[in-house]
Each structure stands twice: as structure tokens, then as C-alpha cells.
C-alpha positions in Angstrom: 18.9 -3.9 2.3 16.1 -3.6 4.9 14.1 -0.6 6.0 13.3 0.1 9.7 9.9 -1.4 9.0 11.3 -4.7 7.8 12.1 -7.8 9.9 14.9 -7.8 12.5 17.9 -10.1 12.2 16.3 -12.3 14.9 13.0 -12.5 13.0 14.8 -13.6 9.9 16.7 -16.2 11.8 13.5 -17.6 13.2 12.0 -17.6 9.8 15.0 -19.5 8.3 14.8 -22.1 11.0 11.1 -22.8 10.3 9.5 -24.7 7.5 9.0 -22.8 4.2 5.3 -22.3 4.8 5.5 -21.2 8.4 8.6 -19.1 7.6 6.5 -17.1 5.2 3.6 -16.9 7.6 5.9 -15.2 10.0 7.5 -12.9 7.4 4.2 -11.9 5.7 3.4 -8.7 7.7 6.8 -7.2 6.9 7.5 -8.9 3.5 6.9 -5.8 1.4 9.6 -4.0 3.4 12.3 -6.5 2.4 14.4 -6.9 -0.8 12.6 -10.2 -1.4 9.6 -8.5 -2.9 9.8 -8.5 -6.7 11.0 -5.0 -7.8 8.4 -2.9 -9.6 10.6 -2.7 -12.8 10.4 -6.5 -13.3 6.6 -6.4 -12.9 6.3 -3.4 -15.3 8.6 -5.0 -17.9 6.6 -8.2 -17.8 3.3 -6.4 -18.2 4.7 -4.4 -21.1 5.8 -7.6 -22.9 2.5 -9.4 -22.3 0.2 -6.6 -23.3 0.5 -7.2 -27.1 -0.2 -10.9 -26.5 -3.6 -10.2 -25.0 -6.3 -9.4 -24.3 -6.7 -12.0 -21.5 -9.9 -13.1 -19.7 -8.8 -14.6 -16.4 -5.4 -14.4 -14.9 -3.6 -16.5 -12.3 -0.6 -15.5 -10.1 1.2 -18.7 -9.0 2.8 -18.3 -5.5 1.3 -14.8 -5.3 2.9 -13.8 -2.0 1.6 -10.4 -0.9 -0.1 -9.8 -4.3 2.4 -7.8 -6.4 1.8 -10.1 -9.4 -2.0 -9.9 -9.0 -1.8 -6.1 -9.2 0.3 -6.5 -12.4 -2.4 -8.8 -13.9 -5.3 -6.5 -13.2 -4.8 -4.1 -16.1 -4.3 -7.1 -18.5 -7.3 -9.2 -17.6 -11.0 -8.6 -18.2 -12.8 -11.2 -16.1 -11.0 -12.0 -12.8 -7.5 -12.4 -11.3 -6.7 -15.1 -8.8 -3.7 -15.3 -6.5 -2.7 -18.7 -5.1 -0.2 -19.3 -2.4 0.3 -22.0 0.3 1.0 -19.4 3.1 -2.1 -18.2 4.9 -0.1 -15.3 6.2 1.0 -14.1 2.8 -2.6 -14.4 1.5 -3.9 -12.4 4.4 -1.3 -9.7 3.7 -2.3 -9.8 0.0 -6.0 -9.5 0.7 -5.3 -6.5 2.9 -3.0 -4.8 0.5 -4.9 -5.4 -2.8 -8.5 -4.2 -2.2 -11.5 -5.7 -4.0 -12.7 -3.9 -7.0 -16.2 -2.6 -7.9 -15.3 -2.2 -11.5 -13.0 -4.3 -13.7 -11.8 -7.8 -13.0 -12.7 -9.4 -9.7 -9.9 -10.4 -7.3 -9.9 -13.7 -5.4 -7.4 -15.5 -3.2 -6.9 -19.3 -3.0 -4.8 -21.2 -0.5 -3.2 -24.2 -2.2 0.2 -25.9 -2.9 1.5 -24.9 -6.3 2.6 -28.5 -6.8 -1.1 -29.5 -6.7 -3.1 -26.6 -8.2 -6.8 -27.1 -7.8 -7.8 -25.6 -11.2 -8.9 -27.0 -14.5 -8.9 -24.9 -17.7 -9.9 -21.7 -15.9 -7.3 -19.2 -16.9 -5.9 -17.5 -20.0 -2.7 -16.2 -18.5 -0.6 -17.4 -15.5 2.4 -15.7 -14.2 4.9 -16.2 -11.3 7.5 -13.9 -9.8 10.4 -14.8 -7.6 9.1 -18.1 -6.3 10.9 -20.8 -8.3 13.7 -21.1 -5.8 11.3 -22.7 -3.4 10.9 -25.7 -5.7 13.5 -28.5 -6.0 14.3 -29.5 -9.6 12.4 -32.8 -9.1 9.3 -30.8 -8.2 9.2 -28.7 -11.4 7.3 -31.3 -13.5 4.4 -31.3 -11.0 4.4 -27.5 -10.8 4.4 -27.0 -14.6 1.8 -29.8 -15.2 -0.5 -28.1 -12.7 -0.2 -24.7 -14.5 -0.8 -26.4 -17.8 -3.9 -28.0 -16.5 -5.1 -24.7 -15.1 -4.9 -22.9 -18.4 -7.5 -22.8 -21.1 -6.4 -24.0 -24.5 -4.1 -21.4 -26.0 -3.4 -19.9 -22.6 0.0 -18.5 -21.6 2.4 -19.1 -18.7 4.9 -16.3 -18.4 7.8 -15.5 -16.0 11.1 -13.6 -16.1 14.3 -15.4 -15.9 17.8 -14.0 -15.6 21.0 -15.0 -17.5 23.5 -17.0 -15.4 26.0 -14.8 -13.5 29.6 -15.1 -14.8 32.3 -16.5 -12.5 33.8 -13.0 -12.2 30.6 -11.6 -10.7 30.3 -11.2 -6.9 26.7 -12.3 -7.2 27.8 -15.7 -8.6 29.8 -16.4 -5.4 27.1 -14.9 -3.1 24.4 -17.2 -4.6 26.7 -20.2 -4.5 27.5 -19.5 -0.9 23.8 -19.0 0.0 22.7 -22.2 -1.7 25.5 -24.1 0.0 24.5 -22.8 3.4 20.9 -23.7 2.8 21.9 -27.3 1.8 23.8 -27.7 5.0 20.8 -26.2 7.0 18.4 -28.6 5.4 20.7 -31.6 5.9 20.9 -30.8 9.6 17.5 -29.5 10.5 13.8 -30.5 9.9 11.5 -29.2 8.7 13.3 -27.9 5.6 13.3 -24.3 4.4 13.5 -24.6 0.6 15.1 -21.6 -1.0 17.8 -21.8 -3.6 19.1 -19.4 -6.2 20.9 -21.8 -8.6 18.3 -24.6 -9.1 16.3 -23.1 -12.0 18.5 -23.1 -15.1 16.9 -22.1 -18.4 17.8 -25.3 -20.2 16.2 -27.6 -17.7 13.2 -25.3 -17.3 12.6 -25.3 -21.1 12.8 -29.1 -21.2 10.3 -29.5 -18.3 7.9 -27.0 -19.8 8.0 -28.8 -23.1 7.4 -32.1 -21.3 4.4 -30.6 -19.6 2.9 -29.8 -23.1 4.0 -26.2 -23.5 5.4 -24.5 -26.6 8.1 -22.2 -25.3 9.6 -19.0 -26.6 11.7 -16.3 -25.1 11.2 -12.6 -25.2 14.2 -10.3 -24.3 13.4 -7.8 -21.6 15.5 -5.0 -23.1 15.0 -2.7 -20.1 17.7 -4.7 -18.3 20.2 -4.4 -21.1 22.5 -7.1 -22.6 25.6 -8.9 -21.6 29.0 -8.4 -23.3 28.2 -11.3 -25.6 25.0 -9.6 -26.8 22.6 -11.9 -25.0 19.8 -10.4 -22.8 20.4 -10.1 -19.1 16.8 -11.0 -18.5 14.2 -12.8 -20.7 10.5 -13.4 -20.4 9.7 -17.1 -20.7 6.4 -17.4 -22.6 5.0 -20.9 -22.6 1.8 -21.5 -24.6 -0.7 -24.3 -24.1 -1.8 -25.8 -27.4 -5.2 -24.9 -28.8 -7.6 -27.7 -28.6 -7.7 -29.6 -31.9 
């Protein structure tokens, strides 16, 4: 799972025993050499699905990490692309890995908590990749409300979401075990490290997006195939902020 350039087992243990923010500060220099980085095929599939819905002026990558989502937004946006994250270490790695541009959209980095985004109607498109496990269900309304506030009227908030794993899948039990371990860790130790795999169900997410003021639709990401019942293995959630009356 990890290359020789990735973190050691000891480094991962230190990260897991830190707070979420400090843990990612520590992991940032080696993050792109771990399996935690969003695979390129998810980024490419998202960009392909969003391209017909554009063009877009300004783009926002929520919880940008080391900048993979920002790079995905650059060909889709004409004005500027902003990455926001609460980890100073991840932002430093992103700034080093995604160079500024002399042509095309400008790139900027903002340190902020995604539960209190400091933007108001500044973006046409917001995306997020692989970060929602860091938010407890009770925190989703603030997260989605902040994204809604950050978008211009008619703006889109998009992110991929996978179908639930069946009971017969080893991944179901692996994720269940991981989440159980993290709950015990957070019960026994402070500060918490919030990272769960099973706290972002599509039904609850759709309800919270609607409560935040979004109109939600789902686009199948056909590259990832379909389950035996015919449903997509992965979908792109596309949540639109209403046009101003």
C-alpha cells in the first residue's frame, strides 16, 4: 500500500495519535506517496462529468489537501482556482506541488476550517475529494451551508460518492473494523482524530444538502461499472445553488 517514499509505520502511529489537523501537518510531506491520495481516475471521471456543465469562472476545492483537486479544476475554470484546508502542512505541500500559472486561471491557497468557510458568493464550482470522513454527521449542515454561501447563484457543488459495500465484501468488514477502532481511540484519547468511512451515507447527505438550499441530482460515473442490481458503483453528486430570483 505504501511506497518506500511514504510514511513509516511509526510515523503513521504518531499521526493517528495526534489531532486531525496536526496529524495532517505531520503527514503532508509524504501524503502523495500514500493510498490516501485520491486516485487519478476519480479526478479524471469527475472532470469529465463536470465539463459539459460549464464553463465555470472561479473554482473552489474544499479540503484541498496537497492540491490534486485544484489541478483537476484548472482546465475547467477561467478566472481562478482556490484550495482551502485547515492544515498548514498540507497547504504548504500543495503550494510547492502546484506551481503558479502565468496564463490561465490564477491559483490561491487559503487556510480555513471547512465548517466555517470565509467566502461569500465568490465561486461557480466547488468540489471535494476524499475528505468527508473527517466530518461527523452533526457537522455536515455547517459544512454544506458554508459551501452554499461560498457559491454564486447557480453555482455547483460536486463530489463523488460510492455505493454501500455489501455484507459479503471484505471492504465492508474492513471499514466497519476501522471505524470501530477509531471510535475507541477517540473515546480514550484527546485530542480526537476524526476519520471514519461509514458516516457519509447518500440518503443523509442528500437531505442535508437539500436543507442547505441545494437542488441535488446524481450522475453515474460509468467508468467504475455497475453493481449486480444495475446501480452505479460510484456516482457524482451535483448540488446546484438556486439562481437569484
